[in-house]
C-alpha positions as a Markdown table, in Angstrom:
| # | Residue | x | y | z |
|---|---|---|---|---|
| 1 | Met | 92.4 | 92.2 | 103.3 |
| 2 | Arg | 93.0 | 89.6 | 100.5 |
| 3 | Ala | 94.5 | 92.5 | 98.4 |
| 4 | Val | 96.9 | 93.5 | 101.4 |
| 5 | Arg | 97.9 | 89.9 | 102.1 |
| 6 | Arg | 98.7 | 89.4 | 98.4 |
| 7 | Trp | 100.9 | 92.6 | 98.4 |
| 8 | Phe | 102.7 | 91.6 | 101.5 |
| 9 | Arg | 103.4 | 88.2 | 99.7 |
| 10 | Lys | 104.5 | 89.5 | 96.6 |
| 11 | Gln | 106.8 | 91.9 | 98.9 |
| 12 | Leu | 108.2 | 88.8 | 101.0 |
| 13 | Gly | 108.7 | 86.9 | 97.5 |
| 14 | Arg | 111.4 | 89.2 | 96.6 |
| 15 | Ile | 113.4 | 88.5 | 99.8 |
| 16 | Pro | 115.5 | 85.3 | 99.8 |
| 17 | Leu | 115.1 | 82.8 | 102.8 |
| 18 | Tyr | 117.9 | 81.4 | 104.2 |
| 19 | Asp | 118.5 | 78.5 | 107.1 |
| 20 | Asp | 120.8 | 80.8 | 109.2 |
| 21 | Val | 118.9 | 82.3 | 112.2 |
| 22 | Ala | 120.7 | 85.5 | 111.6 |
| 23 | Glu | 119.6 | 85.6 | 108.0 |
| 24 | Arg | 116.1 | 84.9 | 109.1 |
| 25 | Ile | 116.3 | 88.0 | 111.3 |
| 26 | Lys | 117.4 | 90.2 | 108.5 |
| 27 | Val | 114.5 | 88.7 | 106.4 |
| 28 | Gln | 112.0 | 89.4 | 109.3 |
| 29 | Glu | 113.4 | 93.0 | 109.7 |
| 30 | Ala | 112.9 | 93.8 | 105.9 |
| 31 | Ala | 109.2 | 92.2 | 106.1 |
| 32 | Asp | 108.6 | 94.3 | 109.1 |
| 33 | Met | 109.8 | 97.6 | 107.4 |
| 34 | Ile | 107.5 | 96.7 | 104.3 |
| 35 | Ala | 104.5 | 96.1 | 106.4 |
| 36 | Ile | 105.3 | 99.3 | 108.6 |
| 37 | Glu | 105.6 | 101.5 | 105.5 |
| 38 | Tyr | 102.2 | 100.1 | 103.9 |
| 39 | Leu | 100.2 | 100.4 | 107.4 |
| 40 | Glu | 101.7 | 103.9 | 107.8 |
| 41 | Gly | 100.6 | 105.0 | 104.3 |
| 42 | Leu | 97.0 | 103.4 | 105.4 |
| 43 | Val | 96.9 | 105.5 | 108.5 |
| 44 | Gly | 98.1 | 108.7 | 107.1 |
| 45 | Ser | 95.8 | 108.5 | 103.9 |
| 46 | Gly | 92.8 | 108.3 | 106.2 |
| 47 | Glu | 91.0 | 106.9 | 103.4 |
| 48 | Ser | 91.3 | 103.2 | 104.5 |
| 49 | Lys | 88.3 | 100.8 | 104.4 |
| 50 | Tyr | 89.5 | 99.1 | 107.4 |
| 51 | Pro | 88.9 | 100.3 | 110.9 |
| 52 | Pro | 91.5 | 102.5 | 111.7 |
| 53 | Asp | 91.9 | 101.1 | 115.4 |
| 54 | Gln | 92.8 | 97.5 | 113.7 |
| 55 | Val | 95.0 | 99.1 | 111.3 |
| 56 | Thr | 97.0 | 101.0 | 113.9 |
| 57 | Lys | 97.0 | 98.1 | 116.4 |
| 58 | Met | 98.6 | 95.8 | 113.4 |
| 59 | Leu | 101.1 | 98.9 | 112.8 |
| 60 | Phe | 102.1 | 98.7 | 116.4 |
| 61 | Gln | 102.6 | 95.1 | 116.4 |
| 62 | Tyr | 105.0 | 95.1 | 113.5 |
| 63 | Gln | 106.8 | 98.2 | 115.0 |
| 64 | Arg | 107.3 | 96.1 | 118.1 |
| 65 | Ser | 108.5 | 93.4 | 116.2 |
| 66 | Tyr | 110.9 | 95.4 | 114.3 |
| 67 | Gln | 112.3 | 97.1 | 117.5 |
| 68 | Arg | 112.8 | 93.6 | 119.2 |
| 69 | Ser | 115.1 | 92.5 | 116.2 |
| 70 | Gln | 117.1 | 95.8 | 116.3 |
| 71 | Gly | 118.5 | 94.7 | 119.8 |
| 72 | Arg | 122.2 | 93.5 | 119.5 |
| 73 | Arg | 121.6 | 89.9 | 119.7 |
| 74 | Pro | 117.7 | 88.9 | 119.8 |
| 75 | Ser | 117.3 | 85.8 | 121.8 |
| 76 | Ile | 115.4 | 82.9 | 120.9 |
| 77 | Thr | 112.6 | 84.1 | 122.9 |
| 78 | Ser | 112.3 | 87.4 | 121.3 |
| 79 | Tyr | 112.4 | 85.5 | 117.9 |
| 80 | Thr | 109.6 | 83.2 | 119.1 |
| 81 | Arg | 107.6 | 86.0 | 120.4 |
| 82 | Thr | 107.9 | 88.1 | 117.2 |
| 83 | Phe | 106.9 | 84.9 | 115.2 |
| 84 | Asp | 103.8 | 84.4 | 117.7 |
| 85 | Asp | 103.1 | 88.4 | 117.2 |
| 86 | Leu | 103.1 | 87.8 | 113.4 |
| 87 | Ser | 100.9 | 84.8 | 113.8 |
| 88 | Asp | 98.3 | 86.9 | 115.7 |
| 89 | Ile | 98.4 | 89.7 | 112.8 |
| 90 | Gln | 97.6 | 86.8 | 110.4 |
| 91 | Arg | 94.5 | 85.8 | 112.4 |
| 92 | Thr | 93.4 | 89.5 | 112.7 |
| 93 | Ala | 93.9 | 89.6 | 108.8 |
| 94 | Phe | 92.1 | 86.5 | 108.2 |
| 95 | Gly | 89.2 | 87.8 | 110.7 |
| 96 | Phe | 89.1 | 91.1 | 108.3 |
| 97 | Glu | 88.9 | 88.8 | 105.2 |
| 98 | Leu | 85.9 | 87.0 | 106.5 |
| 99 | Glu | 84.3 | 90.2 | 107.4 |
| 100 | Glu | 84.7 | 91.5 | 103.6 |
| 101 | Ile | 83.5 | 88.3 | 102.4 |
| 102 | Arg | 80.2 | 88.5 | 104.7 |
| 103 | Ala | 79.8 | 92.1 | 103.7 |
| 104 | Ala | 80.1 | 91.3 | 99.7 |
| 105 | Tyr | 77.5 | 88.6 | 100.2 |
| 106 | Asp | 75.2 | 90.7 | 102.3 |
| 107 | Glu | 75.6 | 93.5 | 99.4 |
| 108 | Gly | 74.8 | 91.0 | 96.9 |
| 109 | Ile | 78.0 | 91.2 | 95.3 |
| 110 | Ile | 78.8 | 87.3 | 95.5 |
| 111 | Gly | 76.2 | 84.5 | 95.6 |
| 112 | Arg | 75.7 | 81.9 | 98.3 |
| 113 | Arg | 78.0 | 79.1 | 96.7 |
| 114 | Thr | 80.8 | 81.6 | 96.3 |
| 115 | Tyr | 80.3 | 83.1 | 99.5 |
| 116 | Ala | 80.5 | 79.5 | 101.4 |
| 117 | Thr | 83.5 | 78.4 | 99.1 |
| 118 | Met | 85.5 | 81.8 | 100.0 |
| 119 | Arg | 84.5 | 81.5 | 103.7 |
| 120 | Asp | 85.6 | 77.8 | 103.8 |
| 121 | Asn | 88.9 | 78.7 | 102.1 |
| 122 | Val | 89.6 | 81.3 | 104.7 |
| 123 | Arg | 88.7 | 78.8 | 107.5 |
| 124 | Leu | 91.1 | 76.3 | 106.2 |
| 125 | Met | 93.9 | 79.0 | 105.9 |
| 126 | Leu | 93.3 | 79.6 | 109.8 |
| 127 | Val | 93.4 | 75.6 | 110.4 |
| 128 | Asp | 96.4 | 75.7 | 108.5 |
| 129 | Leu | 98.1 | 78.5 | 110.4 |
| 130 | Asp | 97.2 | 76.8 | 113.7 |
| 131 | Ala | 98.8 | 73.5 | 112.5 |
| 132 | Asp | 101.9 | 75.3 | 111.5 |
| 133 | Leu | 102.4 | 76.8 | 114.9 |
| 134 | Glu | 101.9 | 73.4 | 116.5 |
| 135 | Leu | 104.7 | 72.2 | 114.3 |
| 136 | Ala | 107.0 | 75.0 | 115.2 |
């Protein structure tokens, strides 16, 4: 999942950010399309190591987010709902990452210290996500 997040961040880094809400919506649409294309590739290949039901669920969430933004003029409620949906997706991604870290530890790929450090880092990112939501 960490690789998926890095790929998304890399793609999002190519999109300039603006203060204007209309521009933010355009950026969100572009990010949604990137995510949709990537997740469709995972579903279509059938070779994903992630649970297909979870990948499909994330794909549907991104598709809904994109469809909402395609309305003539998305309301602030729609924009907020989309932001909340993306936060849920991030939480799901962090959960996958925690599972992968645990699996690597169980298989002996990483040691106890590395496992604890990586797990704590992901949990801190979850706390940071929740703190960002409270400020929004």
